[in-house]
Structures are given as C-alpha cells and as structure tokens.
VOMIFI-864963 format. One record per residue (C-alpha): x, y, z; residue number from 1. Coordinates in steps of 0.25 Angstrom, whole numbers, plus 5000, padded with zeros to 4 digits. Example, Ala and Ser with C-alpha at 12.3 -4.5 7.8 and 13.67 -1.06 7.14 Angstrom:
residues 2
[r [5049,4982,5031],1]
[r [5055,4996,5029],2]
***
This chain:
residues 525
[r [5225,4929,5198],1]
[r [5223,4916,5192],2]
[r [5208,4914,5189],3]
[r [5209,4901,5182],4]
[r [5216,4895,5194],5]
[r [5205,4899,5204],6]
[r [5194,4893,5196],7]
[r [5188,4880,5203],8]
[r [5179,4869,5198],9]
[r [5168,4877,5205],10]
[r [5171,4889,5196],11]
[r [5172,4881,5183],12]
[r [5159,4874,5186],13]
[r [5152,4888,5188],14]
[r [5158,4893,5174],15]
[r [5154,4880,5167],16]
[r [5139,4881,5173],17]
[r [5139,4896,5169],18]
[r [5143,4892,5154],19]
[r [5133,4880,5154],20]
[r [5121,4889,5159],21]
[r [5124,4900,5150],22]
[r [5124,4891,5138],23]
[r [5111,4885,5142],24]
[r [5104,4898,5144],25]
[r [5109,4903,5130],26]
[r [5105,4890,5123],27]
[r [5092,4889,5130],28]
[r [5088,4903,5126],29]
[r [5093,4900,5111],30]
[r [5084,4888,5111],31]
[r [5072,4895,5117],32]
[r [5073,4906,5107],33]
[r [5077,4897,5095],34]
[r [5064,4901,5088],35]
[r [5067,4916,5089],36]
[r [5073,4921,5076],37]
[r [5080,4933,5082],38]
[r [5094,4931,5085],39]
[r [5098,4945,5088],40]
[r [5087,4951,5097],41]
[r [5081,4939,5103],42]
[r [5068,4942,5096],43]
[r [5066,4955,5104],44]
[r [5062,4947,5116],45]
[r [5072,4951,5127],46]
[r [5067,4956,5141],47]
[r [5073,4967,5149],48]
[r [5080,4958,5159],49]
[r [5088,4951,5148],50]
[r [5091,4963,5141],51]
[r [5097,4970,5153],52]
[r [5106,4958,5157],53]
[r [5111,4956,5143],54]
[r [5114,4970,5141],55]
[r [5122,4971,5154],56]
[r [5128,4958,5151],57]
[r [5133,4962,5137],58]
[r [5140,4974,5144],59]
[r [5146,4966,5155],60]
[r [5159,4958,5151],61]
[r [5171,4953,5159],62]
[r [5180,4964,5154],63]
[r [5170,4974,5160],64]
[r [5169,4967,5173],65]
[r [5184,4965,5175],66]
[r [5188,4979,5169],67]
[r [5177,4985,5178],68]
[r [5183,4979,5191],69]
[r [5197,4983,5186],70]
[r [5193,4997,5185],71]
[r [5186,4997,5198],72]
[r [5199,4991,5205],73]
[r [5207,5003,5201],74]
[r [5196,5015,5200],75]
[r [5183,5010,5207],76]
[r [5169,5011,5201],77]
[r [5172,5021,5190],78]
[r [5170,5010,5180],79]
[r [5155,5009,5185],80]
[r [5152,5021,5176],81]
[r [5153,5012,5164],82]
[r [5142,5004,5169],83]
[r [5133,5014,5177],84]
[r [5134,5025,5167],85]
[r [5128,5016,5157],86]
[r [5114,5018,5162],87]
[r [5111,5031,5155],88]
[r [5114,5024,5141],89]
[r [5106,5012,5145],90]
[r [5095,5021,5147],91]
[r [5098,5028,5134],92]
[r [5097,5014,5127],93]
[r [5084,5011,5134],94]
[r [5076,5023,5132],95]
[r [5082,5030,5119],96]
[r [5088,5020,5111],97]
[r [5080,5007,5113],98]
[r [5067,5013,5109],99]
[r [5073,5017,5096],100]
[r [5080,5003,5094],101]
[r [5067,4995,5097],102]
[r [5058,5004,5089],103]
[r [5066,5002,5077],104]
[r [5067,4987,5080],105]
[r [5082,4987,5076],106]
[r [5091,4975,5080],107]
[r [5105,4982,5079],108]
[r [5110,4995,5082],109]
[r [5115,4997,5067],110]
[r [5101,4994,5062],111]
[r [5096,5005,5072],112]
[r [5106,5015,5066],113]
[r [5101,5012,5052],114]
[r [5087,5015,5057],115]
[r [5092,5028,5062],116]
[r [5102,5032,5051],117]
[r [5105,5023,5039],118]
[r [5111,5010,5034],119]
[r [5125,5016,5034],120]
[r [5124,5018,5049],121]
[r [5120,5004,5051],122]
[r [5131,4999,5043],123]
[r [5141,5007,5051],124]
[r [5136,5003,5064],125]
[r [5135,4988,5060],126]
[r [5149,4987,5058],127]
[r [5153,4995,5071],128]
[r [5144,4986,5079],129]
[r [5150,4973,5073],130]
[r [5164,4979,5076],131]
[r [5161,4983,5090],132]
[r [5155,4969,5094],133]
[r [5166,4961,5088],134]
[r [5178,4970,5094],135]
[r [5172,4974,5107],136]
[r [5160,4965,5111],137]
[r [5166,4952,5106],138]
[r [5181,4953,5103],139]
[r [5185,4961,5115],140]
[r [5175,4955,5125],141]
[r [5179,4941,5121],142]
[r [5194,4944,5122],143]
[r [5193,4950,5136],144]
[r [5183,4939,5141],145]
[r [5191,4928,5135],146]
[r [5204,4933,5141],147]
[r [5196,4933,5154],148]
[r [5191,4919,5153],149]
[r [5204,4914,5149],150]
[r [5210,4919,5162],151]
[r [5199,4914,5170],152]
[r [5198,4900,5164],153]
[r [5212,4898,5160],154]
[r [5208,4896,5145],155]
[r [5216,4902,5133],156]
[r [5210,4915,5127],157]
[r [5204,4908,5115],158]
[r [5197,4897,5123],159]
[r [5190,4908,5132],160]
[r [5186,4916,5120],161]
[r [5180,4905,5113],162]
[r [5173,4899,5125],163]
[r [5166,4913,5128],164]
[r [5162,4916,5113],165]
[r [5157,4901,5112],166]
[r [5148,4902,5124],167]
[r [5143,4916,5119],168]
[r [5141,4912,5105],169]
[r [5134,4899,5107],170]
[r [5121,4905,5112],171]
[r [5122,4918,5105],172]
[r [5121,4911,5092],173]
[r [5110,4902,5096],174]
[r [5101,4912,5103],175]
[r [5105,4926,5099],176]
[r [5102,4937,5108],177]
[r [5092,4930,5116],178]
[r [5102,4920,5121],179]
[r [5112,4931,5123],180]
[r [5103,4939,5132],181]
[r [5098,4928,5140],182]
[r [5112,4922,5143],183]
[r [5117,4936,5146],184]
[r [5106,4938,5156],185]
[r [5110,4925,5163],186]
[r [5125,4929,5163],187]
[r [5122,4943,5169],188]
[r [5114,4937,5180],189]
[r [5126,4928,5183],190]
[r [5136,4939,5182],191]
[r [5128,4948,5192],192]
[r [5127,4936,5202],193]
[r [5142,4933,5201],194]
[r [5147,4947,5201],195]
[r [5138,4951,5213],196]
[r [5144,4939,5221],197]
[r [5158,4943,5217],198]
[r [5156,4957,5222],199]
[r [5149,4952,5235],200]
[r [5161,4943,5238],201]
[r [5171,4954,5235],202]
[r [5164,4964,5244],203]
[r [5163,4954,5255],204]
[r [5178,4952,5254],205]
[r [5181,4967,5255],206]
[r [5172,4968,5267],207]
[r [5159,4975,5261],208]
[r [5155,4987,5253],209]
[r [5160,4997,5263],210]
[r [5174,4991,5265],211]
[r [5175,4991,5249],212]
[r [5171,5006,5248],213]
[r [5183,5009,5258],214]
[r [5193,5000,5252],215]
[r [5195,5007,5239],216]
[r [5197,5022,5236],217]
[r [5185,5031,5237],218]
[r [5185,5035,5222],219]
[r [5183,5020,5218],220]
[r [5168,5023,5221],221]
[r [5167,5035,5212],222]
[r [5160,5032,5198],223]
[r [5164,5046,5193],224]
[r [5178,5050,5194],225]
[r [5184,5064,5194],226]
[r [5187,5072,5181],227]
[r [5202,5070,5183],228]
[r [5201,5055,5184],229]
[r [5209,5048,5173],230]
[r [5201,5036,5172],231]
[r [5187,5040,5171],232]
[r [5184,5054,5174],233]
[r [5169,5057,5176],234]
[r [5167,5066,5165],235]
[r [5172,5055,5155],236]
[r [5162,5045,5160],237]
[r [5151,5055,5160],238]
[r [5153,5059,5146],239]
[r [5160,5048,5139],240]
[r [5153,5035,5144],241]
[r [5140,5039,5138],242]
[r [5146,5038,5124],243]
[r [5150,5024,5126],244]
[r [5137,5021,5134],245]
[r [5128,5026,5122],246]
[r [5136,5017,5112],247]
[r [5136,5005,5121],248]
[r [5123,5004,5128],249]
[r [5114,5011,5117],250]
[r [5120,5007,5104],251]
[r [5129,4995,5105],252]
[r [5122,4983,5098],253]
[r [5127,4972,5108],254]
[r [5121,4980,5120],255]
[r [5108,4985,5113],256]
[r [5104,4972,5106],257]
[r [5098,4967,5119],258]
[r [5089,4978,5121],259]
[r [5085,4977,5106],260]
[r [5080,4962,5109],261]
[r [5070,4967,5119],262]
[r [5055,4963,5119],263]
[r [5052,4978,5119],264]
[r [5057,4992,5122],265]
[r [5053,4990,5137],266]
[r [5061,4978,5139],267]
[r [5073,4984,5132],268]
[r [5073,4996,5140],269]
[r [5071,4988,5153],270]
[r [5082,4979,5149],271]
[r [5092,4991,5147],272]
[r [5087,4997,5160],273]
[r [5090,4984,5167],274]
[r [5104,4985,5161],275]
[r [5106,4998,5167],276]
[r [5104,4992,5181],277]
[r [5113,4980,5178],278]
[r [5124,4990,5174],279]
[r [5124,4995,5189],280]
[r [5129,4981,5193],281]
[r [5142,4984,5185],282]
[r [5148,4992,5196],283]
[r [5145,4982,5207],284]
[r [5148,4970,5199],285]
[r [5160,4973,5190],286]
[r [5166,4986,5196],287]
[r [5165,4983,5211],288]
[r [5173,4970,5210],289]
[r [5185,4978,5206],290]
[r [5184,4987,5219],291]
[r [5182,4975,5227],292]
[r [5195,4969,5221],293]
[r [5202,4982,5225],294]
[r [5198,4981,5239],295]
[r [5202,4966,5240],296]
[r [5214,4966,5230],297]
[r [5220,4980,5229],298]
[r [5233,4976,5223],299]
[r [5229,4970,5210],300]
[r [5239,4972,5199],301]
[r [5229,4972,5188],302]
[r [5215,4978,5190],303]
[r [5209,4969,5180],304]
[r [5211,4958,5189],305]
[r [5201,4964,5199],306]
[r [5189,4957,5195],307]
[r [5195,4943,5194],308]
[r [5203,4945,5207],309]
[r [5191,4947,5215],310]
[r [5185,4934,5208],311]
[r [5196,4925,5210],312]
[r [5200,4929,5224],313]
[r [5187,4931,5231],314]
[r [5176,4921,5225],315]
[r [5174,4907,5229],316]
[r [5175,4894,5220],317]
[r [5164,4895,5210],318]
[r [5162,4910,5211],319]
[r [5175,4912,5202],320]
[r [5168,4903,5192],321]
[r [5156,4911,5193],322]
[r [5163,4924,5190],323]
[r [5170,4918,5178],324]
[r [5157,4914,5173],325]
[r [5152,4928,5175],326]
[r [5164,4933,5167],327]
[r [5160,4924,5156],328]
[r [5145,4928,5157],329]
[r [5149,4942,5155],330]
[r [5158,4939,5143],331]
[r [5148,4930,5136],332]
[r [5137,4940,5138],333]
[r [5145,4950,5130],334]
[r [5150,4941,5120],335]
[r [5136,4935,5116],336]
[r [5130,4948,5116],337]
[r [5140,4953,5106],338]
[r [5139,4941,5097],339]
[r [5124,4943,5096],340]
[r [5125,4958,5093],341]
[r [5136,4956,5082],342]
[r [5127,4945,5076],343]
[r [5115,4954,5076],344]
[r [5123,4966,5069],345]
[r [5130,4958,5058],346]
[r [5117,4950,5055],347]
[r [5107,4961,5055],348]
[r [5115,4974,5051],349]
[r [5124,4967,5041],350]
[r [5119,4954,5036],351]
[r [5105,4956,5035],352]
[r [5105,4971,5032],353]
[r [5116,4971,5021],354]
[r [5119,4957,5017],355]
[r [5106,4949,5017],356]
[r [5093,4957,5020],357]
[r [5085,4945,5016],358]
[r [5091,4936,5027],359]
[r [5080,4927,5034],360]
[r [5079,4927,5049],361]
[r [5085,4913,5049],362]
[r [5097,4918,5041],363]
[r [5098,4930,5050],364]
[r [5099,4921,5063],365]
[r [5109,4911,5056],366]
[r [5118,4923,5052],367]
[r [5117,4929,5066],368]
[r [5122,4916,5072],369]
[r [5133,4915,5062],370]
[r [5137,4929,5065],371]
[r [5137,4926,5080],372]
[r [5146,4914,5078],373]
[r [5156,4922,5068],374]
[r [5156,4934,5078],375]
[r [5160,4924,5090],376]
[r [5171,4918,5081],377]
[r [5176,4932,5077],378]
[r [5175,4936,5092],379]
[r [5184,4925,5096],380]
[r [5195,4929,5086],381]
[r [5194,4944,5090],382]
[r [5196,4940,5105],383]
[r [5208,4932,5102],384]
[r [5214,4942,5093],385]
[r [5212,4953,5104],386]
[r [5219,4942,5113],387]
[r [5231,4941,5104],388]
[r [5234,4956,5106],389]
[r [5244,4958,5117],390]
[r [5247,4970,5125],391]
[r [5234,4978,5121],392]
[r [5221,4979,5129],393]
[r [5214,4978,5116],394]
[r [5200,4975,5122],395]
[r [5201,4989,5129],396]
[r [5206,4995,5116],397]
[r [5194,4990,5108],398]
[r [5184,4994,5119],399]
[r [5190,5008,5119],400]
[r [5189,5009,5103],401]
[r [5175,5005,5103],402]
[r [5172,5015,5114],403]
[r [5177,5025,5104],404]
[r [5168,5020,5094],405]
[r [5156,5023,5103],406]
[r [5154,5039,5101],407]
[r [5150,5038,5086],408]
[r [5140,5027,5089],409]
[r [5134,5034,5101],410]
[r [5133,5047,5093],411]
[r [5126,5040,5081],412]
[r [5116,5032,5090],413]
[r [5113,5043,5100],414]
[r [5112,5055,5091],415]
[r [5103,5046,5081],416]
[r [5094,5042,5092],417]
[r [5092,5056,5099],418]
[r [5092,5065,5086],419]
[r [5084,5062,5075],420]
[r [5091,5071,5065],421]
[r [5104,5063,5066],422]
[r [5107,5058,5051],423]
[r [5112,5045,5046],424]
[r [5124,5053,5039],425]
[r [5127,5059,5053],426]
[r [5127,5045,5059],427]
[r [5136,5039,5048],428]
[r [5146,5050,5049],429]
[r [5146,5049,5064],430]
[r [5148,5034,5064],431]
[r [5159,5034,5054],432]
[r [5167,5047,5058],433]
[r [5164,5044,5072],434]
[r [5169,5030,5073],435]
[r [5182,5034,5066],436]
[r [5184,5046,5075],437]
[r [5181,5038,5088],438]
[r [5190,5026,5084],439]
[r [5201,5036,5080],440]
[r [5200,5043,5093],441]
[r [5199,5030,5101],442]
[r [5212,5025,5094],443]
[r [5219,5038,5097],444]
[r [5215,5038,5111],445]
[r [5219,5023,5114],446]
[r [5232,5024,5107],447]
[r [5235,5037,5115],448]
[r [5237,5046,5102],449]
[r [5242,5057,5103],450]
[r [5243,5054,5118],451]
[r [5236,5048,5129],452]
[r [5233,5062,5135],453]
[r [5227,5067,5123],454]
[r [5214,5061,5124],455]
[r [5203,5063,5134],456]
[r [5196,5051,5141],457]
[r [5191,5041,5131],458]
[r [5177,5043,5137],459]
[r [5178,5058,5134],460]
[r [5183,5054,5120],461]
[r [5170,5046,5118],462]
[r [5162,5058,5122],463]
[r [5169,5068,5113],464]
[r [5168,5058,5102],465]
[r [5153,5056,5104],466]
[r [5150,5071,5105],467]
[r [5158,5074,5093],468]
[r [5151,5063,5085],469]
[r [5137,5066,5090],470]
[r [5140,5081,5085],471]
[r [5145,5076,5072],472]
[r [5132,5068,5070],473]
[r [5123,5080,5073],474]
[r [5131,5089,5064],475]
[r [5131,5079,5052],476]
[r [5116,5077,5054],477]
[r [5113,5092,5054],478]
[r [5121,5093,5042],479]
[r [5114,5082,5035],480]
[r [5104,5092,5029],481]
[r [5096,5082,5021],482]
[r [5095,5072,5033],483]
[r [5095,5061,5022],484]
[r [5094,5048,5029],485]
[r [5090,5053,5042],486]
[r [5082,5044,5050],487]
[r [5075,5047,5064],488]
[r [5071,5038,5075],489]
[r [5057,5038,5081],490]
[r [5057,5046,5094],491]
[r [5059,5039,5107],492]
[r [5044,5041,5110],493]
[r [5040,5034,5097],494]
[r [5050,5023,5100],495]
[r [5042,5021,5114],496]
[r [5028,5022,5109],497]
[r [5027,5008,5103],498]
[r [5030,5002,5117],499]
[r [5019,4998,5126],500]
[r [5025,5004,5139],501]
[r [5029,5017,5144],502]
[r [5044,5021,5144],503]
[r [5042,5029,5157],504]
[r [5044,5016,5165],505]
[r [5058,5014,5159],506]
[r [5061,5028,5161],507]
[r [5058,5027,5176],508]
[r [5066,5015,5177],509]
[r [5078,5022,5171],510]
[r [5076,5034,5181],511]
[r [5078,5024,5192],512]
[r [5091,5019,5186],513]
[r [5096,5033,5184],514]
[r [5093,5037,5198],515]
[r [5100,5025,5203],516]
[r [5112,5027,5194],517]
[r [5114,5041,5198],518]
[r [5113,5037,5212],519]
[r [5124,5027,5210],520]
[r [5133,5037,5204],521]
[r [5131,5047,5215],522]
[r [5134,5036,5225],523]
[r [5147,5032,5218],524]
[r [5153,5046,5217],525]
***
C-alpha cells in the first residue's frame, strides 16, 4: 500500500488549502486578541462550543484513529469503551472538579494542589506535568504523527516532524490558548465531515449496515467481552478504566485548561457536556472503519493498515487528500494544545512562583512565548530520538508507563476533593511513594518480570494501585493527629452559590446523556 503514490494534484491541492486556511484562522484570532494580556487562559472568555470541540480535538490524534481501526479489525467494537466509558468522568469533571477549579480561580493543576494541600505538593505536581507533556503529548505524539505524515507524503521523518511542529507553534506563540481553541474547533469540524464521508462511502461499498453486521462475527458488536477474554475482560474495563479516566479527564493540565478558560462555570460545564456527546462519535468515525475494512479486505497482513487501506482503496481523488488533511488536523490539535499547556505550567508554576514573583504581565507573556518555542524545538529532538530506536514500540511503552503513573494522581485529586480531612502530608507521601510504586510495577509488568503470567491485566493493576494508594492517603491523614497544614476546600454548594444560574439544568442534561449511553451499551451487548 503506497499512499504517497496514490496522491494526485487534487489531493495536494486539498492539503495545501487546509494548511493555508488553518494558518489564516490562527493568525486572525491572534491579531484580534492582540490586546489581550492572557496568553494561557484566553482571558477566560471561551464559550461552550469551542471548549467542547477543543477538548475532544486534544484527545483525538492519528495514533488513536489508526489504532482504534486496527483493534476493530481484529476484535470489533470493544475499543469503544475507551471513548464511551469516558462520560462518567467528564460528568465528574463538570459537576465536582470544575466548581472548585473556577471558584479558586486557578490557572494550573499544580496551583490547585497548592490551594488544597501545600507548596511542596505544587512543586511535585509541576515537574510531573512537564514530564508527562514532553514525553507523551509532545515527543510520543509528534513521533507517531511524523512517521505517519512521512509515509503519506514521502518526506523524511525530520521534515515531517519539523513541518508539523512549525505549523502548530506559529499561532500558539502568537495567540496562546485562544488561537489554539479556535483552530481546534475548525479542525474538528473538518474531521467530523471527512470521517463521516469515509464511513458512508465504506458502508456503500459493503452494501449497507445490515450487510456489514452479518459480514463479521457476532461478538464484534459486543462492547463488554466475557471474563475469560484475554484482551479486555469486562471487569478490567469496569474497574480499571476509571482510574485512567479520573487522571486524564479530571486532572490532566492539557485537557482541563480549556475548561479553565471559560467565561463562567455554566459555559465550562456545558462545554464539557458537549465533549461527552462528541465522544459518542469516536465509535462510528474511528472504530467502524476498521470493521468496514475487515468486510472489504479480510486478509490484511497488518491490522494497523486497516484505516489507510480503506482510504486509499475506496476514496476518489481529492478525498484522499482530505483524509490526509484530517490526520494532520488531529495531530496539530494535540500538539498545539500540549505546547500551550507546558508553557503555562513552566511560566506560572515555576518561573513566577519560584524564580521571579515580581515579573510584569508583559514579561510573563514574553517568557510564555519563549517557553513555547523552546518546548517545540525540544519536542522535535525527542521525536527524532524516539525514531532512532529500532525494534521497540517505544511510543506504546511510554504510554503504558504514564498509565501506571495515573493511580497516585487520581488518588490525590479525588480524595482531596471529596474528603476535607485529607492532609498535605498524606498527599505528598502518596505522590512520592505512589509514583515510585506505580512506575516500579509498570516496569516489571512491561518487562515480564518475574514472568508474563505473574501479573493481572494492566487495567486491574491500575485499579489495585489506586485502591492501595487511596487507602494509604486515608491512613496517613488519620494518623496526622495535629492536622498541621491541612486545608479544606469550600463545599460544592458554596462553589455553586456565586453563580447566577441553577445547576439543576446541567444535571438534567447529564441525565439525558446517561440514559442514552446506558441504552447504547444495552444495544451493543
């Protein structure tokens, strides 16, 4: 399958038009907001639609799209759990965490941890966030995306990586979060349109939905698999995914920063609610193509080729270019979001907090732009370094390691928000010992030490680690008799009170989504 050879002048024209349009939107927003002195939270002026599209766009990337189709090609819709099971944790973010985040007027997750615990907690979390963004959001994503673009365009890896980061960095430096969010919105609308077209054309080639249903094994349409399934038994997803979900959706700086930039709590909660609806699209847009490809091309030697095989073999001239532009859109959406979030943490949590508290607003903005540029350059070298390693799926390895870091973060945030007796000492002990334990277990698990059969499913490991660390945090808090340094957050009702609207409307909207999601799970089981 030679994607590069299948591109025509029409395809290159579509790709070029996309890049020009994206840059035009980014620099237009930057120019219109040149008077704004908030590079990191867009002056807290974002509306619900842009918040929702940007949060979803940050989560979507080509690795996810191609991997989802590959999993669907071999095992059906089970991968949809990692999208559809996100809705309880999006609701947790909107209705529990966001009132606290906005009531305390924080700009970063480490800053919130200082408000809840102490400065040591903030310092620990600041360096963790920087590590996560550099390795996973920037280095890993940029390498995987650069490799994909190099295959599609026929460019060397270094040129693909530089081109991607150059486009993302240009308007991120100029316009900050506002430019990132508005360009994300444009890109996600384009992604929905092009991916829908791909699915419709694929279904037509198969002969319709009914024909597709009967073209693959019946268990391919089951979201929850039996307990003896080796890949994803139902109990592992039910118990293990929530730990990753709490960390990713409720506490990750790159995701949450969009909600922090909202005009008010109502717009933030509506934006997160909108993301919940958008996550429903993941299954038909990114997983269904894998099943369609299985029906049309059942003998692929590599399931990872499923998505692009469907693109190359069944789309007309120009449409292939549109899909390539869509993949670039998903990549750039993730990269620009990560650059802005890393710049926010380095500038606000480290430089201003610890090095130069007296920094002026102009100096802060200038430093933020320099950090963005430096992070972009470092990300290029990280991506190329990953690309120089042969014979190891390092991107998957790094993602797995970060997944094992999730339990201590989830424990510290969740226990701290829900239980006012949790102390700073307990949080810091959990962060330090928990991270060492989680990473140690992760390394042993991935290296099959002492044997591959020794360990349970990695999702269950995350669950066990979270329960142990949550218990550790409770025990240390109770033993901390003096409760010295203990800080409590205002109650949820207190956080809602300053707002001029009733939260009952939001709760009713979430009830509608819950009913629909339960119905979808019943249908696909």
